[in-house]
LUMTI-603577 format. One record per residue: residue number from 1; residue in one letter; chain; x, y, z of N, C-alpha, C in turn. Coordinates in Angstrom, 3 decimals, padded with zeros to 6 digits. Example, Ala and Ser with C-alpha at 12.3 -4.5 7.8 and 13.67 -1.06 7.14 Angstrom:
% LUMTI-603577
REC   nr  rest  kette       n.x       n.y       n.z      ca.x      ca.y      ca.z       c.x       c.y       c.z
REC    1     a      A   013.190  -005.690   007.800   012.300  -004.500   007.800   013.200  -003.300   007.800
REC    2     s      A   012.850  -002.250   007.080   013.670  -001.060   007.140   012.900   000.030   007.870
% end
This chain:
% LUMTI-603577
REC   nr  rest  kette       n.x       n.y       n.z      ca.x      ca.y      ca.z       c.x       c.y       c.z
REC    1     m      A   038.331   035.381   026.350   037.222   034.683   027.049   037.620   033.655   027.038
REC    2     n      A   038.044   032.963   026.118   038.638   031.462   026.255   039.517   031.272   026.518
REC    3     d      A   040.001   030.189   027.554   040.552   030.008   028.236   041.338   028.422   028.006
REC    4     k      A   040.174   027.730   027.263   040.582   026.285   026.678   040.001   026.135   025.532
REC    5     p      A   040.435   025.327   024.570   039.888   025.416   023.137   038.252   024.876   023.157
REC    6     s      A   037.898   025.230   022.247   036.643   025.326   021.791   036.386   024.127   021.054
REC    7     s      A   035.227   023.615   020.834   035.346   022.327   019.789   035.525   022.882   018.383
REC    8     d      A   036.062   022.306   017.476   036.312   022.652   016.129   035.620   023.103   015.066
REC    9     h      A   034.017   022.122   015.582   032.868   022.219   014.732   031.953   023.078   014.797
REC   10     r      A   032.393   023.855   015.821   031.177   024.339   016.223   031.575   026.495   016.275
REC   11     a      A   030.529   027.165   015.281   030.534   028.154   015.146   030.487   028.942   016.561
REC   12     p      A   031.498   030.151   016.548   030.994   030.824   017.793   029.814   031.666   017.764
REC   13     a      A   029.553   032.218   019.173   028.021   032.775   019.397   028.652   034.232   018.943
REC   14     n      A   027.742   035.083   018.698   027.798   036.360   018.483   027.672   037.386   019.493
REC   15     a      A   028.752   037.553   020.073   028.686   039.099   021.307   028.811   040.343   021.308
REC   16     r      A   027.682   040.998   021.432   027.904   042.453   021.511   027.363   043.496   022.485
REC   17     v      A   028.905   043.891   022.634   028.778   044.667   024.406   027.935   045.596   023.670
REC   18     q      A   026.835   045.994   025.180   026.013   047.300   024.650   026.449   048.376   025.778
REC   19     v      A   026.973   047.926   026.762   027.467   048.752   027.904   028.474   048.488   028.604
REC   20     d      A   029.311   049.292   028.803   030.760   048.568   029.655   031.117   050.289   030.528
REC   21     n      A   031.247   050.401   031.674   031.259   051.269   032.410   032.144   050.518   033.750
REC   22     d      A   032.256   051.338   034.792   032.764   050.652   035.913   032.341   050.045   036.935
REC   23     r      A   031.148   050.041   036.690   029.779   049.253   037.373   029.444   047.678   036.728
REC   24     v      A   029.203   047.964   035.420   028.533   046.915   035.132   029.013   046.728   033.132
REC   25     r      A   028.543   045.362   032.992   028.924   045.402   031.195   027.646   044.441   030.757
REC   26     v      A   026.910   044.978   029.752   025.940   044.488   029.521   026.174   043.726   027.742
REC   27     t      A   025.907   042.533   027.837   026.142   041.771   026.274   025.269   041.105   025.686
REC   28     e      A   024.924   041.236   024.569   023.629   040.588   024.074   024.657   039.183   023.424
REC   29     y      A   024.110   038.340   023.603   024.510   036.813   022.931   023.457   036.445   022.266
REC   30     r      A   023.976   036.298   021.054   023.227   035.702   019.388   023.771   034.280   018.945
REC   31     f      A   022.875   033.001   019.381   023.483   031.840   019.070   022.811   031.321   017.887
REC   32     a      A   023.367   031.127   016.665   022.847   029.871   015.789   022.835   028.602   016.611
REC   33     p      A   022.061   027.604   015.819   021.902   026.494   016.204   023.325   025.628   016.724
REC   34     g      A   023.512   025.533   017.371   025.078   024.388   017.720   026.256   025.415   018.127
REC   35     a      A   025.875   026.720   017.914   027.031   027.514   018.389   027.038   027.595   019.739
REC   36     e      A   028.517   028.212   020.102   028.836   027.987   021.521   029.601   029.617   021.880
REC   37     t      A   030.292   029.964   022.924   030.781   030.894   023.470   031.849   030.790   023.343
REC   38     g      A   032.580   029.267   023.680   033.772   028.889   024.056   034.263   029.019   025.593
REC   39     w      A   035.573   027.985   026.078   035.435   028.178   027.607   035.694   029.525   028.065
REC   40     h      A   035.361   029.606   029.063   035.422   031.244   029.645   035.094   030.645   031.573
REC   41     r      A   035.549   031.731   031.928   035.295   031.671   033.198   034.485   033.280   033.773
REC   42     h      A   033.842   033.558   034.687   033.605   034.494   034.963   033.881   034.984   036.089
REC   43     g      A   034.292   036.605   035.713   034.772   037.007   036.994   034.237   038.174   038.000
REC   44     w      A   033.029   038.197   037.338   032.094   039.023   038.328   030.641   038.050   038.450
REC   45     d      A   029.937   038.607   039.131   028.396   037.799   039.355   027.506   038.484   038.244
REC   46     y      A   026.722   037.713   038.005   025.922   038.464   036.715   024.602   037.597   036.616
REC   47     v      A   023.870   038.135   036.226   022.234   038.050   035.558   022.273   037.701   034.035
REC   48     v      A   021.819   036.847   033.869   021.147   036.478   032.253   019.600   036.652   032.089
REC   49     v      A   019.406   037.558   030.920   017.792   037.793   030.756   017.857   037.092   029.293
REC   50     p      A   017.126   035.686   029.418   016.854   035.547   028.188   015.678   036.390   027.712
REC   51     q      A   016.042   036.045   026.046   015.337   037.209   025.061   014.632   035.923   024.004
REC   52     t      A   014.783   034.645   024.136   014.283   033.451   023.382   013.793   032.371   024.348
REC   53     h      A   013.474   031.270   023.773   013.568   029.967   024.668   014.338   029.465   023.795
REC   54     g      A   014.846   028.458   024.943   015.904   027.785   024.283   016.397   026.594   024.942
REC   55     e      A   017.349   025.679   024.478   017.938   024.635   025.217   019.505   024.990   024.726
REC   56     l      A   019.873   024.523   026.120   021.551   024.851   026.165   022.009   023.683   026.408
REC   57     l      A   023.434   023.408   026.466   024.262   022.645   026.500   025.388   023.089   027.371
REC   58     l      A   025.786   022.978   028.825   026.831   023.625   029.551   027.594   022.195   029.667
REC   59     v      A   028.809   023.012   029.229   030.168   021.928   029.475   030.769   022.585   030.318
REC   60     g      A   031.094   022.120   031.674   031.738   022.540   032.929   033.221   021.534   033.278
REC   61     p      A   033.470   022.015   034.226   034.904   021.033   034.814   033.900   019.473   035.579
REC   62     a      A   032.817   019.719   035.866   032.430   018.618   036.555   031.576   017.955   035.065
REC   63     g      A   031.443   018.125   033.983   030.799   017.289   033.103   029.937   018.627   032.129
REC   64     e      A   028.994   017.656   031.921   027.842   018.273   030.919   026.351   018.278   031.557
REC   65     q      A   025.602   019.392   031.236   024.494   019.450   032.264   023.476   020.421   030.734
REC   66     s      A   022.346   019.889   031.120   021.439   020.652   030.014   020.485   021.686   030.636
REC   67     a      A   020.123   022.771   029.902   019.415   023.833   030.829   018.173   024.383   029.773
REC   68     t      A   016.999   024.825   030.532   016.257   025.516   029.483   016.028   027.115   029.511
REC   69     l      A   016.149   027.630   028.693   015.936   029.206   029.146   014.350   029.309   028.386
REC   70     v      A   014.065   030.364   029.730   012.506   030.975   029.281   012.470   032.088   029.102
REC   71     q      A   012.488   032.433   027.900   011.810   033.962   027.599   011.610   034.737   028.531
REC   72     g      A   012.534   035.741   028.943   011.634   036.716   029.921   012.115   036.142   031.353
REC   73     e      A   012.811   035.223   031.758   012.624   034.342   032.988   014.191   034.579   033.731
REC   74     s      A   014.908   035.518   033.978   016.407   035.842   034.177   017.007   035.024   035.314
REC   75     y      A   017.780   034.494   035.631   018.602   034.143   036.653   019.918   034.427   037.144
REC   76     y      A   020.687   034.194   038.122   021.551   034.865   038.767   022.550   033.512   038.629
REC   77     r      A   024.050   034.163   038.563   025.016   033.525   039.202   026.377   034.393   039.629
REC   78     q      A   027.014   033.355   040.577   027.904   034.131   041.197   029.081   033.971   040.327
REC   79     a      A   030.045   035.020   040.622   031.350   034.869   039.640   032.178   033.847   040.214
REC   80     g      A   032.775   032.959   039.090   033.970   031.691   039.209   033.143   030.417   038.485
REC   81     v      A   032.232   030.933   038.063   031.432   029.960   036.770   032.266   029.805   035.661
REC   82     e      A   032.799   028.282   035.808   033.805   028.107   034.287   032.847   027.049   033.463
REC   83     h      A   032.773   027.149   032.259   031.883   026.946   031.267   031.916   027.260   030.118
REC   84     n      A   031.298   026.284   029.069   031.300   026.552   027.854   029.957   026.347   027.536
REC   85     v      A   029.290   027.534   027.007   027.609   027.553   027.005   027.503   027.190   025.275
REC   86     i      A   026.758   026.437   024.722   026.143   025.425   023.686   025.011   026.143   023.090
REC   87     n      A   024.352   026.379   021.937   023.112   026.349   022.086   022.909   024.794   021.498
REC   88     a      A   021.819   024.088   022.038   021.398   022.620   021.752   020.406   022.669   020.902
REC   89     g      A   019.406   023.880   020.631   018.222   023.778   019.955   018.708   023.982   018.557
REC   90     n      A   017.366   023.879   017.569   017.644   023.985   016.258   016.955   025.604   015.858
REC   91     q      A   016.943   026.479   016.737   016.526   028.029   016.535   017.617   029.039   017.280
REC   92     e      A   017.928   030.044   016.398   018.402   031.003   017.091   017.931   031.287   018.682
REC   93     l      A   018.945   031.408   019.532   018.867   031.880   020.840   019.648   032.916   021.137
REC   94     i      A   018.971   033.744   021.731   019.307   035.050   022.317   019.093   035.525   023.649
REC   95     f      A   020.253   036.013   024.292   019.829   036.419   025.886   020.607   037.359   026.117
REC   96     i      A   020.374   038.281   026.875   021.139   039.475   027.725   021.804   039.083   028.650
REC   97     e      A   023.375   039.248   028.968   024.482   038.851   030.050   024.516   040.113   030.589
REC   98     i      A   024.366   040.657   031.994   024.856   041.773   032.519   025.521   040.850   034.119
REC   99     e      A   027.111   041.569   033.629   027.862   041.420   034.514   027.964   042.587   035.518
REC  100     m      A   028.150   042.380   037.071   028.041   043.193   037.974   029.626   043.668   038.413
REC  101     k      A   030.163   044.525   037.949   031.817   044.357   038.624   032.102   045.028   039.850
REC  102     a      A   032.520   044.791   040.679   032.719   044.834   042.140   033.054   046.978   041.865
REC  103     h      A   032.015   047.314   042.821   032.084   048.584   042.999   032.348   048.917   044.385
REC  104     v      A   032.691   049.594   045.147   033.027   050.330   046.349   032.833   051.533   046.150
REC  105     g      A   032.099   052.046   047.298   031.656   053.572   047.247   030.461   054.316   046.844
% end
């Protein structure tokens, strides 16, 4: 997942794949405060389903931006997003990521 180095002082988020088949990959991410995914690029369109409220710091090619996750309020992103996702809050942050693999037929 990591294409660029992560910060030396951040713990990695815990990723647990729940489903992975020819159509979707469903992964639960758990972030301790300050934890990160590490730099990565999304190869498929995806939906994020927040399981907790939380504050994110998103570090991308254009710089940093903050985002607020609201429990149960899903959002969609297209393939190609590049970033490092960091829990900027002081409590554990949990979300489910559903990646939609290309499928014809």
